[in-house]
C-alpha positions in Angstrom: -19.6 -100.0 -24.5 -22.8 -101.9 -23.6 -25.6 -100.0 -21.8 -26.9 -101.9 -19.0 -30.6 -102.3 -17.8 -29.6 -100.0 -14.6 -28.3 -97.3 -16.7 -31.3 -97.3 -18.8 -33.7 -97.5 -15.8 -32.0 -94.5 -14.3 -32.3 -92.4 -17.4 -36.0 -93.2 -17.7 -36.6 -92.7 -14.1 -35.1 -89.3 -14.3 -37.0 -88.4 -17.5 -40.3 -89.4 -15.8 -39.6 -87.4 -12.6 -39.1 -84.3 -14.9 -42.4 -84.7 -16.5 -44.1 -85.7 -13.1 -47.3 -83.7 -12.6 -48.8 -82.5 -9.4 -50.6 -85.2 -7.6 -48.9 -87.9 -9.7 -47.0 -90.5 -8.1 -43.5 -91.6 -9.4 -45.0 -94.8 -10.7 -47.8 -93.1 -12.5 -45.2 -90.5 -14.2 -43.0 -93.6 -15.2 -45.9 -95.5 -17.0 -47.0 -92.2 -18.7 -43.5 -91.3 -19.8 -42.9 -94.9 -21.4 -46.4 -95.1 -22.9 -47.1 -91.7 -24.2 -43.9 -90.2 -25.1 -41.6 -91.3 -28.3 -38.4 -91.0 -26.0 -40.2 -93.1 -23.4 -41.1 -95.7 -25.8 -37.7 -95.7 -27.3 -35.9 -96.1 -24.2 -38.2 -98.7 -22.7 -37.5 -100.7 -25.9 -33.7 -100.3 -25.2 -34.3 -101.3 -21.4 -36.1 -104.6 -22.4 -33.0 -105.7 -24.6 -30.1 -104.3 -22.3 -28.3 -106.9 -20.3 -27.8 -107.0 -16.7 -29.9 -106.5 -13.5 -32.2 -103.4 -13.4 -30.6 -102.4 -10.3 -27.0 -101.5 -9.1 -26.5 -103.5 -5.8 -25.5 -101.0 -3.0 -22.0 -101.3 -2.1 -21.5 -103.4 1.1 -20.2 -101.4 3.9 -16.7 -102.2 5.0 -16.9 -103.9 8.6 -13.9 -103.5 10.6 -13.1 -106.3 12.9 -11.3 -106.0 16.1 -7.8 -107.5 16.3 -8.0 -111.0 18.0 -7.5 -111.2 21.6 -4.2 -112.5 22.9 -6.0 -115.8 23.9 -7.6 -115.9 20.5 -4.1 -115.7 18.9 -3.0 -118.6 20.9 -6.1 -120.6 20.0 -5.5 -119.9 16.3 -1.9 -120.8 16.6 -2.7 -124.3 18.1 -5.3 -124.6 15.3 -2.5 -124.0 12.7 -0.6 -126.7 14.3 -3.2 -129.3 14.0 -3.9 -128.3 10.3 -0.4 -128.9 9.5 -0.5 -132.3 11.3 -3.7 -133.3 9.7 -3.5 -132.1 6.1 -7.1 -133.4 5.3 -8.9 -131.2 7.3 -9.9 -127.4 7.0 -8.5 -124.6 9.2 -12.3 -124.2 10.6 -12.2 -128.0 11.5 -8.8 -127.6 13.1 -10.1 -124.5 15.1 -13.3 -126.5 16.4 -10.9 -129.3 17.6 -8.9 -126.5 19.3 -11.8 -124.9 20.9 -13.5 -128.1 22.0 -10.5 -129.6 23.5 -10.9 -130.1 27.2 -7.2 -129.1 27.6 -7.8 -125.6 26.1 -11.0 -125.1 28.6 -9.1 -122.3 30.4 -7.7 -120.6 27.4 -11.2 -120.6 25.8 -12.6 -118.9 29.0 -10.0 -116.5 28.9 -10.6 -115.6 25.2 -14.2 -115.1 26.2 -13.5 -112.6 29.0 -10.9 -110.9 26.9 -13.5 -110.4 24.0 -16.2 -109.2 26.4 -13.8 -106.8 28.2 -12.7 -105.4 24.9 -16.4 -105.1 23.7 -17.4 -103.0 26.8 
């Protein structure tokens, strides 16, 4: 098993916190730990050679999306039909064509009203 920079950094930070003196910042304790103690120098050497980033990215919160409004579902159906008819375009392009089509103006307005009503 390979130890990552993030894992070693956590160990260094927790060890530095244990030796932190009154009136000393976390950063000062960190520097003192990696420069003045044998354990700190050894861990810092491992840290410099360890692979990976020096932090673990936070987990992104899962955002729940509202179900599409009935009007949006109809717009998406129309976009899917365009996508099937024109295989060389993306779904996003097909949706843009649907959304901007003057024949769908009433459906777009209805979708906006439904979405705003649902958000309130």
